[in-house]
TIMI-2910 file (N, C-alpha, C, CB; in pm, 1 decimal, decimal comma, always signed):
<rs>
+----------+----------+----------+----------+----------+----------+----------+----------+----------+----------+----------+----------+------+
!      n_x !      n_y !      n_z !     ca_x !     ca_y !     ca_z !      c_x !      c_y !      c_z !     cb_x !     cb_y !     cb_z ! resn !
+----------+----------+----------+----------+----------+----------+----------+----------+----------+----------+----------+----------+------+
!  +6830,9 ! -10052,5 !  +2561,3 !  +6744,6 ! -10128,8 !  +2649,1 !  +6640,4 ! -10201,2 !  +2563,2 !  +6676,7 ! -10036,4 !  +2755,3 !  Met !
!  +6622,6 ! -10328,4 !  +2589,9 !  +6528,6 ! -10410,6 !  +2514,0 !  +6399,2 ! -10426,7 !  +2592,0 !  +6589,6 ! -10548,5 !  +2482,0 !  Thr !
!  +6288,7 ! -10401,2 !  +2526,9 !  +6157,9 ! -10428,4 !  +2586,5 !  +6108,1 ! -10556,6 !  +2521,1 !  +6055,6 ! -10307,4 !  +2566,1 !  Lys !
!  +6078,9 ! -10656,8 !  +2603,2 !  +6038,4 ! -10786,4 !  +2550,5 !  +5887,9 ! -10795,3 !  +2531,3 !  +6085,0 ! -10896,9 !  +2642,3 !  Phe !
!  +5849,8 ! -10854,8 !  +2419,0 !  +5712,9 ! -10902,0 !  +2403,1 !  +5722,0 ! -11055,0 !  +2409,5 !  +5646,1 ! -10850,3 !  +2266,1 !  Asp !
!  +5609,5 ! -11123,5 !  +2392,1 !  +5612,1 ! -11269,8 !  +2405,5 !  +5710,0 ! -11335,8 !  +2309,1 !  +5473,3 ! -11326,2 !  +2382,8 !  Lys !
!  +5710,6 ! -11293,3 !  +2185,2 !  +5797,2 ! -11354,9 !  +2085,5 !  +5944,9 ! -11327,9 !  +2114,3 !  +5761,1 ! -11304,1 !  +1946,5 !  Gln !
!  +5978,7 ! -11203,4 !  +2141,5 !  +6120,0 ! -11172,5 !  +2165,9 !  +6168,6 ! -11237,2 !  +2296,0 !  +6141,5 ! -11019,9 !  +2171,4 !  Ser !
!  +6080,2 ! -11251,1 !  +2395,8 !  +6118,6 ! -11318,4 !  +2519,9 !  +6140,5 ! -11467,7 !  +2495,3 !  +6010,8 ! -11297,3 !  +2628,5 !  Phe !
!  +6056,8 ! -11528,1 !  +2410,4 !  +6073,7 ! -11670,0 !  +2374,3 !  +6208,4 ! -11689,0 !  +2304,6 !  +5956,8 ! -11718,9 !  +2282,0 !  Arg !
!  +6239,7 ! -11601,3 !  +2209,9 !  +6367,2 ! -11610,6 !  +2137,4 !  +6485,3 ! -11590,5 !  +2232,2 !  +6372,4 ! -11506,4 !  +2023,6 !  Glu !
!  +6471,6 ! -11497,9 !  +2325,2 !  +6576,6 ! -11474,3 !  +2424,4 !  +6599,6 ! -11599,7 !  +2508,3 !  +6539,6 ! -11355,1 !  +2515,3 !  Phe !
!  +6490,7 ! -11660,6 !  +2558,8 !  +6502,7 ! -11783,3 !  +2639,5 !  +6571,1 ! -11893,8 !  +2560,8 !  +6364,3 ! -11831,0 !  +2686,6 !  Arg !
!  +6529,1 ! -11911,7 !  +2437,3 !  +6588,4 ! -12017,2 !  +2354,5 !  +6737,8 ! -11993,7 !  +2335,3 !  +6518,3 ! -12024,4 !  +2217,9 !  Glu !
!  +6776,1 ! -11869,5 !  +2312,1 !  +6917,9 ! -11836,7 !  +2293,8 !  +6996,7 ! -11860,6 !  +2422,5 !  +6933,8 ! -11690,4 !  +2248,7 !  Arg !
!  +6941,0 ! -11815,3 !  +2535,3 !  +7009,0 ! -11833,5 !  +2663,9 !  +7023,5 ! -11981,3 !  +2697,7 !  +6932,7 ! -11761,4 !  +2775,7 !  Ile !
!  +6916,4 ! -12059,8 !  +2680,0 !  +6923,9 ! -12202,6 !  +2712,5 !  +7020,6 ! -12276,1 !  +2621,5 !  +6786,2 ! -12266,2 !  +2702,9 !  Phe !
!  +7025,9 ! -12239,1 !  +2494,4 !  +7122,8 ! -12300,5 !  +2403,0 !  +7265,1 ! -12264,0 !  +2445,8 !  +7096,8 ! -12255,2 !  +2256,5 !  Ala !
!  +7285,3 ! -12137,8 !  +2477,0 !  +7416,8 ! -12090,9 !  +2523,3 !  +7456,2 ! -12161,4 !  +2652,8 !  +7415,8 ! -11937,6 !  +2544,3 !  Glu !
!  +7360,3 ! -12174,3 !  +2744,6 !  +7389,7 ! -12237,9 !  +2873,2 !  +7420,6 ! -12385,9 !  +2856,5 !  +7272,6 ! -12220,1 !  +2969,2 !  Met !
!  +7350,5 ! -12452,0 !  +2767,4 !  +7377,3 ! -12594,2 !  +2743,4 !  +7521,0 ! -12614,2 !  +2696,5 !  +7278,7 ! -12651,4 !  +2639,0 !  Ser !
!  +7564,4 ! -12529,9 !  +2604,8 !  +7702,0 ! -12537,5 !  +2554,8 !  +7803,1 ! -12502,9 !  +2664,9 !  +7720,4 ! -12442,7 !  +2434,7 !  Glu !
!  +7774,1 ! -12399,4 !  +2741,8 !  +7863,9 ! -12358,1 !  +2849,9 !  +7876,0 ! -12466,1 !  +2957,4 !  +7814,4 ! -12227,7 !  +2912,6 !  Leu !
!  +7762,7 ! -12525,6 !  +2995,3 !  +7764,0 ! -12632,1 !  +3096,2 !  +7847,5 ! -12749,8 !  +3047,3 !  +7620,0 ! -12678,5 !  +3128,9 !  Ile !
!  +7832,3 ! -12784,9 !  +2921,0 !  +7910,2 ! -12896,6 !  +2865,4 !  +8059,3 ! -12866,6 !  +2869,4 !  +7866,6 ! -12926,2 !  +2721,0 !  Glu !
!  +8098,3 ! -12745,8 !  +2829,8 !  +8240,0 ! -12709,4 !  +2830,9 !  +8295,9 ! -12706,3 !  +2973,0 !  +8260,1 ! -12573,2 !  +2763,9 !  Lys !
!  +8221,5 ! -12643,9 !  +3065,5 !  +8269,1 ! -12637,4 !  +3203,8 !  +8275,7 ! -12776,0 !  +3265,3 !  +8178,5 ! -12546,9 !  +3287,9 !  Lys !
!  +8177,4 ! -12861,4 !  +3231,7 !  +8178,3 ! -12997,0 !  +3285,6 !  +8302,5 ! -13071,1 !  +3239,6 !  +8052,1 ! -13073,3 !  +3243,4 !  Asn !
!  +8341,3 ! -13049,4 !  +3115,3 !  +8462,6 ! -13112,1 !  +3063,4 !  +8586,3 ! -13060,8 !  +3136,8 !  +8475,9 ! -13086,1 !  +2912,6 !  Ser !
!  +8591,7 ! -12930,1 !  +3160,8 !  +8705,3 ! -12871,3 !  +3231,2 !  +8715,7 ! -12919,9 !  +3376,0 !  +8694,6 ! -12720,0 !  +3228,7 !  Asp !
!  +8601,9 ! -12929,5 !  +3444,0 !  +8602,2 ! -12960,5 !  +3586,6 !  +8607,0 ! -13109,2 !  +3617,9 !  +8481,9 ! -12901,7 !  +3650,1 !  Tyr !
!  +8572,6 ! -13195,4 !  +3522,5 !  +8562,7 ! -13337,6 !  +3555,2 !  +8668,4 ! -13423,1 !  +3488,1 !  +8428,1 ! -13388,4 !  +3517,5 !  Thr !
!  +8741,2 ! -13370,3 !  +3394,4 !  +8849,1 ! -13442,5 !  +3325,2 !  +8802,4 ! -13575,6 !  +3267,2 !  +8964,7 ! -13466,8 !  +3420,6 !  Ser !
!  +8678,7 ! -13580,4 !  +3219,8 !  +8629,7 ! -13701,1 !  +3155,2 !  +8580,7 ! -13809,0 !  +3248,7 !  +8734,8 ! -13756,5 !  +3071,6 !  Gly !
!  +8587,6 ! -13786,9 !  +3378,7 !  +8537,4 ! -13885,3 !  +3474,9 !  +8388,6 ! -13867,9 !  +3495,7 !  +8611,1 ! -13873,3 !  +3608,7 !  Gly !
!  +8345,6 ! -13890,3 !  +3616,6 !  +8204,9 ! -13870,9 !  +3650,9 !  +8165,3 ! -13727,3 !  +3618,9 !  +8178,7 ! -13903,4 !  +3801,0 !  Ser !
!  +8044,7 ! -13709,1 !  +3568,4 !  +8000,4 ! -13573,6 !  +3534,6 !  +7985,2 ! -13486,4 !  +3659,1 !  +7867,9 ! -13579,0 !  +3458,6 !  Val !
!  +7987,0 ! -13549,1 !  +3776,8 !  +7975,5 ! -13474,3 !  +3902,1 !  +8106,0 ! -13478,3 !  +3983,2 !  +7860,2 ! -13530,5 !  +3986,1 !  Phe !
!  +8216,8 ! -13513,8 !  +3918,5 !  +8343,4 ! -13535,8 !  +3990,0 !  +8383,9 ! -13418,1 !  +4076,9 !  +8453,6 ! -13564,8 !  +3891,6 !  Ala !
!  +8364,8 ! -13296,7 !  +4027,1 !  +8407,9 ! -13179,9 !  +4104,1 !  +8320,0 ! -13156,2 !  +4226,8 !  +8406,9 ! -13056,0 !  +4015,8 !  Asn !
!  +8203,4 ! -13217,6 !  +4231,6 !  +8119,1 ! -13208,7 !  +4351,1 !  +8137,1 ! -13332,3 !  +4438,9 !  +7970,9 ! -13192,5 !  +4311,8 !  Phe !
!  +8162,7 ! -13446,0 !  +4376,6 !  +8182,2 ! -13569,5 !  +4453,1 !  +8308,0 ! -13564,0 !  +4537,6 !  +8188,6 ! -13689,1 !  +4359,6 !  Glu !
!  +8404,4 ! -13481,0 !  +4498,5 !  +8526,5 ! -13468,4 !  +4578,5 !  +8495,0 ! -13417,9 !  +4719,5 !  +8626,1 ! -13373,4 !  +4509,6 !  Ile !
!  +8382,0 ! -13349,0 !  +4733,9 !  +8338,2 ! -13302,1 !  +4866,0 !  +8314,9 ! -13419,0 !  +4961,2 !  +8209,9 ! -13218,5 !  +4853,3 !  Cys !
!  +8277,1 ! -13533,9 !  +4903,6 !  +8249,4 ! -13651,5 !  +4985,4 !  +8373,2 ! -13699,6 !  +5060,0 !  +8194,9 ! -13763,2 !  +4898,9 !  Glu !
!  +8492,2 ! -13667,5 !  +5008,6 !  +8616,3 ! -13701,7 !  +5078,3 !  +8626,2 ! -13626,8 !  +5210,9 !  +8738,3 ! -13669,6 !  +4990,2 !  Glu !
!  +8552,5 ! -13516,8 !  +5222,4 !  +8550,1 ! -13438,5 !  +5346,4 !  +8422,6 ! -13464,7 !  +5427,0 !  +8561,9 ! -13288,8 !  +5314,6 !  Leu !
!  +8345,2 ! -13565,9 !  +5383,5 !  +8221,9 ! -13598,4 !  +5453,7 !  +8105,1 ! -13508,3 !  +5418,0 !  +8245,0 ! -13592,1 !  +5599,8 !  Gly !
!  +8115,4 ! -13438,1 !  +5305,7 !  +8008,7 ! -13347,5 !  +5262,0 !  +7942,2 ! -13409,0 !  +5139,4 !  +8064,5 ! -13203,6 !  +5230,0 !  Ile !
!  +7811,2 ! -13427,1 !  +5145,1 !  +7736,0 ! -13479,7 !  +5032,3 !  +7756,2 ! -13389,7 !  +4910,6 !  +7586,0 ! -13491,6 !  +5067,2 !  Asp !
!  +7760,0 ! -13450,2 !  +4794,2 !  +7787,8 ! -13373,2 !  +4671,9 !  +7684,7 ! -13262,8 !  +4648,2 !  +7791,2 ! -13466,6 !  +4551,1 !  Arg !
!  +7558,2 ! -13287,1 !  +4681,4 !  +7455,8 ! -13183,5 !  +4663,2 !  +7477,4 ! -13068,4 !  +4761,5 !  +7314,4 ! -13243,4 !  +4681,5 !  Leu !
!  +7521,2 ! -13100,7 !  +4882,5 !  +7555,0 ! -12994,6 !  +4977,9 !  +7677,0 ! -12917,0 !  +4930,2 !  +7580,9 ! -13053,5 !  +5118,1 !  Asn !
!  +7773,0 ! -12987,0 !  +4868,7 !  +7889,0 ! -12919,0 !  +4811,0 !  +7847,3 ! -12822,6 !  +4701,8 !  +7988,4 ! -13020,3 !  +4755,5 !  Gly !
!  +7752,2 ! -12865,1 !  +4618,7 !  +7699,5 ! -12777,5 !  +4514,9 !  +7629,5 ! -12657,6 !  +4578,3 !  +7602,6 ! -12854,3 !  +4422,7 !  Leu !
!  +7553,3 ! -12681,7 !  +4684,0 !  +7482,7 ! -12571,5 !  +4751,3 !  +7581,7 ! -12469,3 !  +4806,6 !  +7393,7 ! -12625,8 !  +4865,3 !  Ala !
!  +7695,0 ! -12515,8 !  +4856,0 !  +7796,9 ! -12423,9 !  +4907,4 !  +7851,0 ! -12336,9 !  +4793,7 !  +7912,5 ! -12502,5 !  +4975,3 !  Ile !
!  +7876,5 ! -12397,9 !  +4679,9 !  +7924,7 ! -12319,8 !  +4565,4 !  +7818,2 ! -12222,1 !  +4517,1 !  +7966,5 ! -12412,9 !  +4450,7 !  Arg !
!  +7692,8 ! -12265,5 !  +4522,5 !  +7582,0 ! -12177,5 !  +4486,0 !  +7579,9 ! -12056,1 !  +4578,9 !  +7446,6 ! -12253,5 !  +4492,5 !  Phe !
!  +7602,6 ! -12081,7 !  +4707,7 !  +7604,5 ! -11971,7 !  +4804,6 !  +7720,1 ! -11875,4 !  +4778,9 !  +7613,9 ! -12026,8 !  +4946,5 !  Leu !
!  +7830,9 ! -11926,4 !  +4725,6 !  +7940,4 ! -11836,1 !  +4685,5 !  +7890,3 ! -11736,4 !  +4581,4 !  +8061,1 ! -11916,9 !  +4629,1 !  Asp !
!  +7808,5 ! -11785,8 !  +4489,2 !  +7752,9 ! -11698,4 !  +4385,8 !  +7652,9 ! -11599,4 !  +4445,9 !  +7685,0 ! -11781,9 !  +4275,8 !  Lys !
!  +7577,1 ! -11644,0 !  +4546,1 !  +7485,4 ! -11553,2 !  +4615,9 !  +7565,7 ! -11440,1 !  +4679,7 !  +7402,1 ! -11629,6 !  +4724,1 !  Val !
!  +7679,5 ! -11473,1 !  +4737,7 !  +7765,5 ! -11370,5 !  +4798,3 !  +7813,4 ! -11270,2 !  +4693,7 !  +7886,5 ! -11435,8 !  +4867,7 !  Gln !
!  +7850,6 ! -11319,3 !  +4575,4 !  +7893,5 ! -11227,9 !  +4467,3 !  +7779,5 ! -11136,0 !  +4427,6 !  +7942,6 ! -11307,5 !  +4343,6 !  Arg !
!  +7658,3 ! -11192,2 !  +4419,0 !  +7542,9 ! -11111,4 !  +4383,5 !  +7515,4 ! -11006,9 !  +4490,4 !  +7420,3 ! -11199,6 !  +4362,8 !  Leu !
!  +7527,9 ! -11045,1 !  +4616,9 !  +7508,4 ! -10949,1 !  +4725,6 !  +7612,3 ! -10837,8 !  +4716,8 !  +7516,6 ! -11019,5 !  +4862,8 !  Lys !
!  +7734,5 ! -10872,1 !  +4680,5 !  +7839,1 ! -10771,8 !  +4664,1 !  +7802,9 ! -10675,3 !  +4551,9 !  +7974,4 ! -10839,0 !  +4635,4 !  Ser !
!  +7750,9 ! -10730,2 !  +4442,5 !  +7709,4 ! -10645,3 !  +4330,9 !  +7596,4 ! -10551,5 !  +4373,2 !  +7664,9 ! -10731,6 !  +4211,3 !  Tyr !
!  +7499,9 ! -10603,8 !  +4446,5 !  +7386,7 ! -10522,4 !  +4490,9 !  +7435,3 ! -10410,2 !  +4583,3 !  +7281,3 ! -10610,4 !  +4563,2 !  Val !
!  +7529,0 ! -10442,8 !  +4671,8 !  +7582,2 ! -10342,7 !  +4765,2 !  +7667,9 ! -10237,9 !  +4695,8 !  +7663,7 ! -10410,7 !  +4873,3 !  Arg !
!  +7755,0 ! -10283,8 !  +4603,1 !  +7856,3 ! -10194,3 !  +4545,8 !  +7826,7 ! -10147,8 !  +4403,4 !  +7988,7 ! -10262,5 !  +4547,5 !  Asn !
!  +7730,5 ! -10209,7 !  +4339,2 !  +7697,5 ! -10172,3 !  +4202,3 !  +7797,1 ! -10221,0 !  +4099,1 !  +7686,2 ! -10025,5 !  +4192,7 !  Gly !
!  +7892,5 ! -10303,9 !  +4141,1 !  +7992,5 ! -10358,3 !  +4048,4 !  +8057,0 ! -10481,0 !  +4111,4 !  +8100,7 ! -10251,3 !  +4012,9 !  Lys !
!  +8127,2 ! -10556,7 !  +4027,0 !  +8208,2 ! -10669,0 !  +4072,4 !  +8353,3 ! -10637,1 !  +4040,2 !  +8163,2 ! -10803,6 !  +4005,7 !  Leu !
!  +8443,5 ! -10680,2 !  +4124,8 !  +8584,7 ! -10646,3 !  +4107,4 !  +8652,0 ! -10724,9 !  +3995,3 !  +8658,7 ! -10670,0 !  +4236,2 !  Glu !
!  +8609,1 ! -10849,2 !  +3969,7 !  +8669,8 ! -10927,6 !  +3862,7 !  +8621,0 ! -10871,0 !  +3729,8 !  +8634,6 ! -11080,3 !  +3876,1 !  Val !
!  +8714,0 ! -10817,2 !  +3652,8 !  +8678,8 ! -10740,0 !  +3533,0 !  +8610,2 ! -10823,0 !  +3424,5 !  +8802,6 ! -10676,8 !  +3475,7 !  Ala !
!  +8649,7 ! -10948,8 !  +3410,1 !  +8594,2 ! -11027,2 !  +3299,0 !  +8470,8 ! -11108,5 !  +3337,6 !  +8699,6 ! -11120,2 !  +3245,0 !  Asp !
!  +8413,5 ! -11082,8 !  +3455,2 !  +8290,7 ! -11149,4 !  +3497,0 !  +8193,4 ! -11045,8 !  +3549,6 !  +8319,2 ! -11257,2 !  +3604,3 !  Glu !
!  +8075,4 ! -11043,0 !  +3490,3 !  +7974,4 ! -10947,6 !  +3533,0 !  +7859,9 ! -11015,4 !  +3606,0 !  +7921,3 ! -10871,2 !  +3414,1 !  Gly !
!  +7760,4 ! -10936,8 !  +3638,7 !  +7646,1 ! -10988,8 !  +3711,7 !  +7569,6 ! -11091,7 !  +3627,7 !  +7553,3 ! -10874,1 !  +3753,2 !  Val !
!  +7569,8 ! -11076,6 !  +3495,3 !  +7504,4 ! -11177,4 !  +3411,5 !  +7569,4 ! -11313,8 !  +3429,8 !  +7509,5 ! -11136,2 !  +3263,9 !  Glu !
!  +7701,5 ! -11316,5 !  +3448,4 !  +7771,5 ! -11443,9 !  +3470,3 !  +7725,1 ! -11510,7 !  +3599,0 !  +7923,2 ! -11421,8 !  +3474,8 !  Asp !
!  +7696,0 ! -11431,2 !  +3700,4 !  +7645,8 ! -11486,2 !  +3826,6 !  +7513,5 ! -11557,9 !  +3801,7 !  +7628,0 ! -11374,0 !  +3933,2 !  Val !
!  +7423,2 ! -11494,0 !  +3728,6 !  +7293,9 ! -11556,3 !  +3701,0 !  +7309,1 ! -11678,9 !  +3610,9 !  +7199,1 ! -11455,1 !  +3636,1 !  Phe !
!  +7404,2 ! -11675,3 !  +3520,1 !  +7430,5 ! -11793,9 !  +3437,4 !  +7483,7 ! -11907,8 !  +3523,8 !  +7531,2 ! -11760,8 !  +3324,5 !  Lys !
!  +7565,9 ! -11874,9 !  +3623,0 !  +7612,9 ! -11977,9 !  +3715,8 !  +7495,4 ! -12038,2 !  +3793,9 !  +7717,5 ! -11918,9 !  +3813,4 !  Asp !
!  +7399,1 ! -11954,8 !  +3832,3 !  +7278,9 ! -12006,7 !  +3899,6 !  +7208,6 ! -12109,4 !  +3811,3 !  +7181,8 ! -11891,1 !  +3935,0 !  Phe !
!  +7195,6 ! -12077,0 !  +3682,7 !  +7130,7 ! -12170,1 !  +3589,8 !  +7210,4 ! -12299,8 !  +3582,8 !  +7117,3 ! -12107,2 !  +3448,5 !  Ile !
!  +7340,9 ! -12288,8 !  +3565,3 !  +7425,8 ! -12407,5 !  +3554,9 !  +7418,0 ! -12495,2 !  +3678,7 !  +7569,1 ! -12366,8 !  +3530,9 !  Gly !
!  +7432,8 ! -12434,3 !  +3796,0 !  +7425,2 ! -12512,2 !  +3919,7 !  +7286,9 ! -12573,4 !  +3937,9 !  +7459,7 ! -12424,5 !  +4040,2 !  Tyr !
!  +7182,9 ! -12504,0 !  +3896,2 !  +7047,1 ! -12558,0 !  +3908,5 !  +7030,1 ! -12681,4 !  +3820,1 !  +6942,5 ! -12450,9 !  +3870,9 !  Ser !
!  +7082,1 ! -12676,7 !  +3698,2 !  +7073,5 ! -12791,7 !  +3608,0 !  +7149,8 ! -12910,6 !  +3667,3 !  +7129,7 ! -12755,6 !  +3467,5 !  Val !
!  +7267,5 ! -12885,5 !  +3719,4 !  +7347,2 ! -12992,4 !  +3780,0 !  +7274,9 ! -13051,4 !  +3900,3 !  +7485,7 ! -12939,9 !  +3821,7 !  Ile !
!  +7216,8 ! -12966,2 !  +3984,1 !  +7144,1 ! -13014,3 !  +4101,4 !  +7025,8 ! -13100,9 !  +4059,6 !  +7095,9 ! -12896,3 !  +4187,0 !  Ala !
!  +6952,9 ! -13057,6 !  +3959,1 !  +6839,7 ! -13136,5 !  +3910,4 !  +6886,2 ! -13272,3 !  +3858,5 !  +6764,9 ! -13060,5 !  +3799,7 !  Leu !
!  +6999,0 ! -13273,9 !  +3788,0 !  +7053,2 ! -13401,1 !  +3738,4 !  +7092,1 ! -13492,1 !  +3854,2 !  +7175,1 ! -13376,5 !  +3647,6 !  Ala !
!  +7153,5 ! -13435,7 !  +3957,9 !  +7189,0 ! -13515,8 !  +4075,4 !  +7064,1 ! -13575,8 !  +4139,4 !  +7265,5 ! -13430,2 !  +4178,3 !  Met !
!  +6960,9 ! -13495,2 !  +4151,9 !  +6836,7 ! -13543,8 !  +4212,3 !  +6773,9 ! -13654,3 !  +4127,6 !  +6737,2 ! -13428,2 !  +4230,3 !  Leu !
!  +6779,6 ! -13639,6 !  +3996,4 !  +6723,8 ! -13742,3 !  +3907,5 !  +6805,8 ! -13869,9 !  +3909,6 !  +6715,1 ! -13689,8 !  +3765,4 !  His !
!  +6933,0 ! -13857,9 !  +3941,0 !  +7019,6 ! -13975,1 !  +3946,1 !  +6989,9 ! -14061,3 !  +4068,7 !  +7166,1 ! -13932,4 !  +3946,6 !  Glu !
!  +6936,1 ! -13999,9 !  +4173,1 !  +6903,6 ! -14074,6 !  +4294,8 !  +6799,0 ! -14181,4 !  +4264,1 !  +6852,7 ! -13979,3 !  +4405,9 !  Asp !
!  +6819,6 ! -14297,0 !  +4321,5 !  +6729,9 ! -14408,9 !  +4295,9 !  +6595,8 ! -14394,1 !  +4366,3 !  +6795,1 ! -14537,3 !  +4338,2 !  Lys !
!  +6600,7 ! -14368,4 !  +4495,9 !  +6478,0 ! -14362,4 !  +4576,0 !  +6431,2 ! -14218,3 !  +4588,3 !  +6500,5 ! -14424,0 !  +4716,2 !  Ala !
!  +6302,3 ! -14191,0 !  +4562,4 !  +6251,2 ! -14053,7 !  +4573,5 !  +6275,8 ! -13992,6 !  +4711,2 !  +6102,8 ! -14051,2 !  +4543,3 !  Pro !
!  +6270,3 ! -14070,9 !  +4816,4 !  +6294,3 ! -14019,8 !  +4951,9 !  +6433,9 ! -13964,2 !  +4968,7 !  +6271,3 ! -14128,7 !  +5053,7 !  Gly !
!  +6531,8 ! -14025,7 !  +4899,6 !  +6669,2 ! -13976,3 !  +4906,7 !  +6677,5 ! -13832,7 !  +4858,0 !  +6762,6 ! -14065,1 !  +4824,5 !  Asp !
!  +6609,5 ! -13805,5 !  +4747,3 !  +6611,5 ! -13670,4 !  +4691,0 !  +6548,7 ! -13571,3 !  +4788,0 !  +6537,8 ! -13666,7 !  +4556,0 !  Ala !
!  +6439,1 ! -13609,1 !  +4849,4 !  +6372,7 ! -13520,6 !  +4945,9 !  +6466,1 ! -13492,1 !  +5062,8 !  +6240,1 ! -13583,4 !  +4996,7 !  Val !
!  +6532,3 ! -13595,1 !  +5113,6 !  +6626,2 ! -13575,8 !  +5224,2 !  +6739,1 ! -13480,9 !  +5184,3 !  +6684,1 ! -13710,8 !  +5269,5 !  Asp !
!  +6788,8 ! -13493,6 !  +5063,1 !  +6897,4 ! -13407,2 !  +5017,6 !  +6849,2 ! -13263,4 !  +5000,4 !  +6955,8 ! -13459,5 !  +4885,7 !  Lys !
!  +6728,7 ! -13246,8 !  +4950,1 !  +6673,3 ! -13112,1 !  +4936,8 !  +6659,3 ! -13048,0 !  +5074,5 !  +6536,3 ! -13115,7 !  +4864,6 !  Ile !
!  +6610,2 ! -13125,7 !  +5170,9 !  +6596,5 ! -13072,4 !  +5307,3 !  +6732,4 ! -13037,4 !  +5366,4 !  +6524,5 ! -13173,7 !  +5397,8 !  Leu !
!  +6832,8 ! -13120,8 !  +5341,2 !  +6967,1 ! -13091,9 !  +5391,0 !  +7020,5 ! -12963,1 !  +5329,5 !  +7062,3 ! -13208,8 !  +5360,8 !  Ala !
!  +7000,6 ! -12944,1 !  +5198,8 !  +7044,2 ! -12820,1 !  +5132,7 !  +6966,5 ! -12701,5 !  +5187,5 !  +7025,7 ! -12829,9 !  +4979,1 !  Cys !
!  +6838,8 ! -12720,8 !  +5209,2 !  +6755,2 ! -12613,7 !  +5263,4 !  +6806,5 ! -12570,8 !  +5400,3 !  +6608,0 ! -12658,9 !  +5273,2 !  Ser !
!  +6842,5 ! -12668,3 !  +5483,3 !  +6896,7 ! -12636,9 !  +5615,9 !  +7030,8 ! -12565,6 !  +5605,3 !  +6912,1 ! -12764,6 !  +5699,0 !  Asn !
!  +7113,3 ! -12606,9 !  +5510,5 !  +7242,6 ! -12541,8 !  +5489,5 !  +7222,8 ! -12395,6 !  +5451,1 !  +7323,3 ! -12615,2 !  +5380,6 !  Leu !
!  +7130,0 ! -12370,0 !  +5360,0 !  +7102,4 ! -12232,7 !  +5316,9 !  +7042,8 ! -12151,2 !  +5431,0 !  +7007,2 ! -12232,1 !  +5196,1 !  Ile !
!  +6951,9 ! -12211,8 !  +5509,7 !  +6892,8 ! -12142,4 !  +5624,2 !  +7001,4 ! -12104,1 !  +5724,8 !  +6785,5 ! -12230,7 !  +5692,0 !  Lys !
!  +7090,4 ! -12197,7 !  +5755,1 !  +7198,9 ! -12169,7 !  +5848,9 !  +7289,5 ! -12057,7 !  +5797,0 !  +7281,2 ! -12296,6 !  +5874,2 !  Asn !
!  +7315,1 ! -12058,9 !  +5666,1 !  +7394,4 ! -11952,6 !  +5606,0 !  +7324,6 ! -11818,2 !  +5622,7 !  +7419,7 ! -11981,5 !  +5457,5 !  Phe !
!  +7195,3 ! -11815,0 !  +5590,5 !  +7119,8 ! -11689,4 !  +5603,1 !  +7115,5 ! -11641,3 !  +5747,2 !  +6977,4 ! -11707,2 !  +5550,2 !  Asn !
!  +7099,4 ! -11734,2 !  +5841,3 !  +7097,4 ! -11697,7 !  +5983,1 !  +7231,5 ! -11639,1 !  +6025,2 !  +7063,3 ! -11819,8 !  +6070,1 !  Asp !
!  +7341,3 ! -11692,2 !  +5970,1 !  +7474,2 ! -11640,8 !  +6006,8 !  +7499,5 ! -11502,7 !  +5950,5 !  +7582,4 ! -11735,1 !  +5958,8 !  Ser !
!  +7426,3 ! -11466,3 !  +5844,3 !  +7442,4 ! -11335,2 !  +5782,2 !  +7360,2 ! -11226,0 !  +5852,5 !  +7402,8 ! -11342,8 !  +5636,0 !  Gln !
!  +7265,2 ! -11269,0 !  +5936,5 !  +7176,1 ! -11172,8 !  +6002,4 !  +7246,2 ! -11097,4 !  +6112,9 !  +7054,6 ! -11243,2 !  +6058,6 !  Ala !
+----------+----------+----------+----------+----------+----------+----------+----------+----------+----------+----------+----------+------+
</rs>
């Protein structure tokens, strides 16, 4: 077990962010085949779902995995642990931020955030 002080926590963050940057780049290459960097989320638009809402749905899949881990103390997929779930949260968060920055009008981003917020609220309400 590691006890962090300020320096070791800084080094840990730097290592994680470097690792995540590399992982995001590799996954982006796998999922987009060299097209738009958001291609795997833009495909949702073919079903009438905004790409940011599509990302939110995938994020919620990860929330479900985390809830399963909390309930059962383990995940069934042997080569993916709870740390991978949190790394996916980081990756999806970076992608979402990039999507928001790509929007031209600031109001568009606010509307999309509200739409995602409503999607998450509806999901949480359905779980109650």
